[in-house]
N, C-alpha and C positions, 0 to 999 in steps of 0.2 A: 045767424042761425047758425045752428048747432046743426047738422047732421045724427037723423038715431037709425039709417044702416048708414054698413060700412061707405066709401066712396069708392072708388074701380079703381085710383088710386091700393089704395090701403087694400083693397082685394084681392091685388095682383103681385102687391109687396108677402102680403102673409102665405099667399102661394106658394110663393116663389120658397119662401126661409119654414115654411113651414112641412116640402114633400117628402126630403130629407125622414123624417118624422117620425107619419101618419099617411094612413091609407087619401085616394080620395077621395072615400068616400066620408072620411071623417071631414079631411080640407072642407065639402064642401057645405058638412052639416054645419061647421064652421063659421064656414062664412054667414051663410042665414040664420045667422043668431045676430039678435038684436044687440044694439049698442045701452049698456047701462050703463055707463057713467064716463062723463068727459072731464079732464082738466086745465085747462089752456095759462100756459106758464111762458107764456113773449117765447123763450128758447129756444120752445116744440106745449109740443102738449103730450097732455096719456088719455090710452081711448078704450075702454074693456066692455066686455065683452063675457056674458057666461053662456056655456051651455054644459051638458051631465055628459056629455061627448068624451070631456079632459075635467071625471069627477079626480081619478088616480093618476094626471099627471102634474110634477113638476120637472117644472124648463128655464130656461132664459140661455135665444137662442138668438144670438148676433150671422151674421155675414157678412164678410169682405165682399168688397164689389160690386156690392151693393147699397145703391141710395137715389134717391131724386131730386128734380130741379124743377122750377118753376118759376120763369125768369130768370131773375140773377140768384135767386136764393136756389141750393143745393140741403139737403137737410137726409139722414140718416138715421135708423129702424133699430128697433130690440124689441126682442116677444118676449115679453115672463110669462107662461103657467103657472098658477096653483091652483089647481082644482078644487074648482069647476069654474074655474076666471081664467081669463086670458086678459093681456092689456099689451096693446101698443106702439110702446114709445116714436116716435116720431120729434127727431130734436133738430137746429140749427148748424151746418156744419161749419158756418164763414162768422161773421161777426156782426151780420144784422139780423133781427128780431123776427119771430117769421109772424103774416096778420093771420090775427082772429081771421079771417076769412081761407086763414089756407085750405083747407079740406074742404071744398064753393073751390078750388084754381084748381085748371088742367096742371098738374102735375106726373111728367113722362118717368117713366123709370130706368134708369139705366143701369147695364149687370156689365162691369169690365172681368177684362178675363185678365189673369195672374201673367 
């Protein structure tokens, strides 16, 4: 089953990664956006949102020290914005592939400090 809205861990990741670049109002608008695309790649997935507040934006955002953990799997995240589309990439950090239902699993977001 593919969720047509953001999972809670995806919202947490977006809030953290977008905070240096956008106001809280814009971030909340982005979080309310419906999922418009989803591609599972075995090593991870790409999840797309579309929102007019991103119309003039072009950014790639990667944050060191932020990752997700579910059971023994660790994942990283990259955000690509090409207005008005935002794509969040979730990818495995190990040799294990992500299960297709990864978005439905509880995922802990971990913030490492330098």
